[in-house]
N, C-alpha and C positions, 0 to 999 in steps of 0.2 A: 643246830650243832655248832659248837665253837670252832673257829678257824685256827685255834692255838691249843697246844697241849704241852705239858711237861713230859719229856721222855722218861720212860720207865727207868728207875734206878738213879735218877738225877738227885743229888744230895748237895747240901751246903752246911756251913758251920752252924753251931747251935745258937750263936748270937745274931744270926741273920735277921733282917727286918722283914717287912711285908712285901716281898718280891720273890719271883722265881729265879733259880740259878741259871736256867736255860729253857728256851721254848722252841718248839717246832711250829712253824706258821705256814698255813696254806691260804692263798688268797688270789683274787683276780685283779684287785686294785690296791695300791698303797696310798694311804691317806696320812699326811703329815700336817700337824698344826704348829704354827710359830709359837715361840715362848709366850705364854699367857701370864698375866700378872693381876694383882688385886685392884683393877681399875675398871670403873664403869664406863658406859658409852658416852658419858658427858666429860670424861677425863678425870673424875674424882677418884682418889685413892681410898679404897674401902678397908677399914680395919687398922688397928694399931698393934695387935698381938699376932703372933705367928698362927695361932688357931684361926682367928678371924680372916687373916689374909689367905691362909691355905684353903679354907672353905670357899671363899669368893673366887680364888684362882681356879680351883677345880670346877666350880660352876661355870666359869668362863670356858674352860676346856670342854666341858660337856656341850655347851652351846656351839662352839666351833666344830666339834665332831659331828653334831646333829646336822649342820649345814651340808656335810658330805655324806649324810645317811649312815653315820656310825654312832656307836655308844661306847661307853668306857669298857664294855665287855669285848670290844674289838681291838682295844689297845694292847700292843705287845711290848712296847718300849717306852720308857719314861725317863726324861732327863730333868733333874731337880737342881735348882740353883738357890742356895741360901746365903744370906749375908753372914750368918754365924752358925756353924755346925753344932753349937751347944743347944740350938733349937730343934735339933733332929728328933728327939723323943716326942716332943709336943707336935711337931709336924706329922710324924707317923701316926699319932693317935687320931688325927683327922683323916689322913690319907687312907688308912686301912678301911675306913667306913665306906669308901667310894667304890671299892673293887671287889669283884667275885673271883673265885679261883677258876682257872689258874691265874695267879697274879702276873702282871707284866714284869719283864726284866727291868732293872732300874740302875741309874747312875746318879750320884749326888755329889755336888761340889760346893765349896764355899767360895764366894766371889762378891765383888761389889756389884750392886744393882742400881738402876735408875731411881731417882726420887727417894721416897721412904719405903720402897718395896723391901720386904723381908724375904720374899720368895718369888720365883718365876719357874714355870713348868712348861716343858714342851713334850709332845707325844707323837708316837708313830702308831698307826692303826692299820689293820688288814680288813679289806672289804671283799666279801664273797660275791 
């Protein structure tokens, strides 16, 4: 059984992306992962497109969560940092394939990132 749910009657605007407007979360432990980027264990930046970098970054997120005994289904909050918000639609095409409902709540901002990163993602998860 999921530790998160969208409260009955929660709504958001028609143009909303793949996220929940509000979540109720029940947990015993809180798991937070630092901002993950498209970089492998040897320090190599993986991918030159937003799609490639998003995929690799989300895979890094999955690995970090697994170290704490969590999966993406346990994630209730995601912060996304993009170097250019014009990449938002392409980012979402990849992002939505990684999550089941109820989707995490999410914030996205445009900012400068290290190296040639196009994306960085941090997550909050609830562990029962």
